[in-house]
N, C-alpha and C positions, 0 to 999 in steps of 0.2 A: 505494502500499497506507499502511495508516497503520502510522504511530509504534512502535504496542503490538505491534502483529502482526510488524515488521520485528527488533525487538528479540527477539522468541520466537523468530523465524528464524533471526539471529545465533547467538540462546544453541543452540538444534537443532544447528545446521552445529559450533558448536563439539564440545557433546558426542558427537557424531559422528567428530568428526576425533579427538579424545582417548580415546574406545572403539575406534577402528581403530589407533592407535599403541599404546595399554597392550595391548591383546588380542596384536596380534604382539610385542612388547617381551615380557610374560607366557610366549605358546609359544618363541617362539626362544631365549630364558634358560633355562626351564628345559628345554627338550631339548637345547639345546649347554652351557650350564654347570650343572646340577641346581638353581636359584638361581630362587627368585623376582621378581618386581617388585621387590615391598617390601625382598626380600631384598636385593638388587642395590642401591636407592637407598639401602639402610641402609650398605652397607658404603661407597658413594661419600659419602655425609657423614662418614664415618668417616675418609675420605681425605683431606678437602677441608677441615682443621681442622690449626691450629697449631698443638693441644696434644697431648700424646701419648696422652689419655683424655679423653671426652665425656662428659657427666653425661646420664641418662637424660632427665630432666629438661627439659633444653635440645636433645637431639637429637627426643624427641616434638612441643616447638612449633616446629622447622623441617621436620615431617614431616608427611604428608593422614591419617596414622594415628592412633588413636585410643591413649591412654597402654596399654591393656590389650592392644590389636593390638600397637603395637610392644613391649611385654614379649615376648609369642608369638613374635612375630617373630628378636627377639632370642634367645630361647632356642634357637631353631632352628641360630642363627649358633654361638651356645657350643657347644652337641651336636656340631654338625658342624664345633668345630675350626677356625671363621673367626674369630671374635670372644673376648671374656672379659668376665667380667663381676665388678665387685668393689666392694665398699662401702668409703666413704670413712672413714677412720682418726678423723676430728676428730667427724663426724656420719653416723653409723650409717645414718639415713633416708637418708641421699644412695649414689646407684648409681652406678656410672661403667662405661661399657663404652669398651673399645678393640679395635681390629682385631690379628689375628694375620698373621704372615708368609705364614703360609698363605690366610688372608683377603686380604691383600695380591695375593696370585699371584691369586687366583680370582676378585677385584674386575679387576685389570691385562685377563685374557685374557676377561672377559666385557664389558670397557669398549669394548674393540674392536666388539664385535658390539652394543653396544647405541648407541653411535655411528654403524654402520651402519644398525640401522635410524630414527636419526631422519633422517638425513640422508636417508634414501629414503623417509619421509613428510613429512620437512618442508622439506626444500630447493626453492626458490622454484621451479624446472623440476616438484615435483611436486605444486605447487598447480594 
């Protein structure tokens, strides 16, 4: 097999694996916890930080979502009572996002599901 063909085949295999896991996560997180994968990932990043709140800009840099897609995701979390959005007092252009207690609880419940799906698909025995 030519090197270029091998690279393309490995790339397609990676995409297929990602799509399989992401679709399974999307379906089970929604059906079990009422969360999209993007909403779960946003909550997950809000729980794995040292400070109380995270700047939207910093959150966007860590995620696979565009700024506008992240903004829509955060709006759904805010509307669901799972996160709060506040403006910086010193610089009104800066927007902060903070997880609520309800968001922390939903994340904790969904985390077990998330880890279960990852273990099912990504454990060495699953390969």
